[in-house]
Wavefront OBJ file of the C-alpha trace (Angstrom):
o trace
v -3.252 -6.038 -104.577
v -2.118 -2.447 -104.931
v -0.843 -0.378 -102.048
v -3.123 2.390 -100.780
v -2.278 5.971 -101.766
v -1.773 6.865 -98.115
v 0.613 6.083 -95.331
v 0.184 6.481 -91.587
v 3.017 8.389 -89.920
v 3.475 8.512 -86.157
v 5.496 10.196 -83.450
v 5.666 8.883 -79.895
v 6.261 10.726 -76.635
v 6.360 9.158 -73.198
v 5.381 10.709 -69.897
v 5.570 9.536 -66.299
v 2.416 10.455 -64.404
v 1.398 10.366 -60.752
v -2.317 11.054 -60.628
v -2.497 11.623 -56.861
v -0.314 14.747 -57.060
v -0.976 15.671 -60.722
v 2.743 15.289 -61.476
v 3.872 14.753 -65.086
v 7.458 14.345 -66.323
v 7.917 14.078 -70.106
v 10.582 11.942 -71.763
v 12.561 14.973 -72.933
v 13.136 15.962 -69.269
v 16.521 14.738 -67.942
v 14.759 13.418 -64.798
v 12.490 11.098 -66.837
v 14.836 8.094 -66.537
v 14.772 8.372 -62.753
v 11.002 8.897 -62.544
v 10.159 6.110 -65.001
v 11.438 3.576 -62.451
v 9.323 5.080 -59.637
v 6.381 2.709 -58.918
v 4.234 5.505 -57.447
v 3.383 6.610 -60.994
v 2.843 5.150 -64.465
v 4.526 5.635 -67.823
v 2.078 6.686 -70.523
v 2.900 6.417 -74.227
v 1.333 9.161 -76.340
v 1.284 8.415 -80.067
v 0.396 11.211 -82.520
v -0.803 10.009 -85.937
v -0.951 11.698 -89.340
v -2.162 10.643 -92.772
v 0.547 11.183 -95.362
v 0.453 10.958 -99.124
v 2.906 8.602 -100.784
v 4.982 10.301 -103.431
v 8.545 10.561 -104.590
v 10.943 10.649 -101.663
v 9.570 11.531 -98.248
v 5.842 11.232 -97.482
v 3.836 14.473 -97.473
v 1.702 15.038 -94.372
v -1.929 15.585 -95.411
v -4.103 15.328 -92.279
v -3.605 15.072 -88.524
v -5.620 12.101 -87.290
v -5.141 12.626 -83.563
v -3.378 10.989 -80.665
v -3.857 7.923 -78.543
v -2.508 7.242 -75.061
v -1.512 3.838 -73.767
v -0.436 3.021 -70.237
v 2.566 0.716 -69.939
v 1.335 -0.532 -66.560
v -1.670 -2.417 -67.884
v -1.932 -1.628 -71.555
v -5.247 0.242 -71.350
v -6.330 2.498 -74.177
v -9.221 4.947 -73.875
v -12.260 3.854 -75.882
v -13.245 7.512 -76.321
v -9.825 8.357 -77.788
v -10.019 5.357 -80.137
v -13.501 6.330 -81.314
v -12.366 9.931 -81.930
v -9.276 8.723 -83.799
v -11.319 6.465 -86.093
v -13.917 9.209 -86.739
v -11.116 11.590 -87.738
v -9.594 8.879 -89.938
v -12.913 8.511 -91.768
v -13.128 12.266 -92.367
v -9.470 12.433 -93.487
v -10.018 9.538 -95.886
v -12.981 11.266 -97.506
v -11.010 14.524 -97.771
v -8.189 12.587 -99.440
v -10.649 10.916 -101.839
v -10.224 7.459 -100.327
v -12.420 4.882 -98.672
v -13.100 5.538 -94.992
v -13.461 1.816 -94.368
v -10.119 1.075 -96.021
v -8.289 3.679 -93.961
v -9.923 2.493 -90.727
v -8.721 -1.038 -91.484
v -5.215 0.262 -92.198
v -5.229 2.292 -88.992
v -6.423 -0.677 -86.955
v -3.653 -2.896 -88.354
v -1.093 -0.145 -87.788
v -2.055 0.352 -84.127
v -2.090 -3.390 -83.396
v 1.345 -3.810 -84.915
v 2.669 -0.649 -83.289
v 1.705 -1.642 -79.773
v 2.511 -5.360 -79.994
v 5.654 -5.870 -82.042
v 7.630 -2.888 -83.214
v 7.633 -0.488 -80.341
v 7.897 -2.394 -77.082
v 9.200 -0.084 -74.317
v 12.955 -0.246 -73.774
v 13.348 -2.661 -76.711
l 1 2 3 4 5 6 7 8 9 10 11 12 13 14 15 16 17 18 19 20 21 22 23 24 25 26 27 28 29 30 31 32 33 34 35 36 37 38 39 40 41 42 43 44 45 46 47 48 49 50 51 52 53 54 55 56 57 58 59 60 61 62 63 64 65 66 67 68 69 70 71 72 73 74 75 76 77 78 79 80 81 82 83 84 85 86 87 88 89 90 91 92 93 94 95 96 97 98 99 100 101 102 103 104 105 106 107 108 109 110 111 112 113 114 115 116 117 118 119 120 121 122 123
């Protein structure tokens, strides 16, 4: 089996949110560590995803696929965001001359692995 000519690249940000007061504190804020322990809000993980071409050296970013949010409190993920992400992946695959189905499968595997094994919070 040959490896696909693409690679999924991601960047994660975290934010503490209190919906009642519309308060958001991002992970780059020095107060984030204090707020992340506050039970009156929730920590949301925001993962931005790109499709990159595999070449010599570093991957080359080709297409922005979108972002997905996941709440650490219960692990919910928005179905609308997932649907949008997979639609964009299909379009990006066709623009890159690849199979939309193949990229959707790769993206699905990537997200499952990302949220279950590699990137547990505070691990």
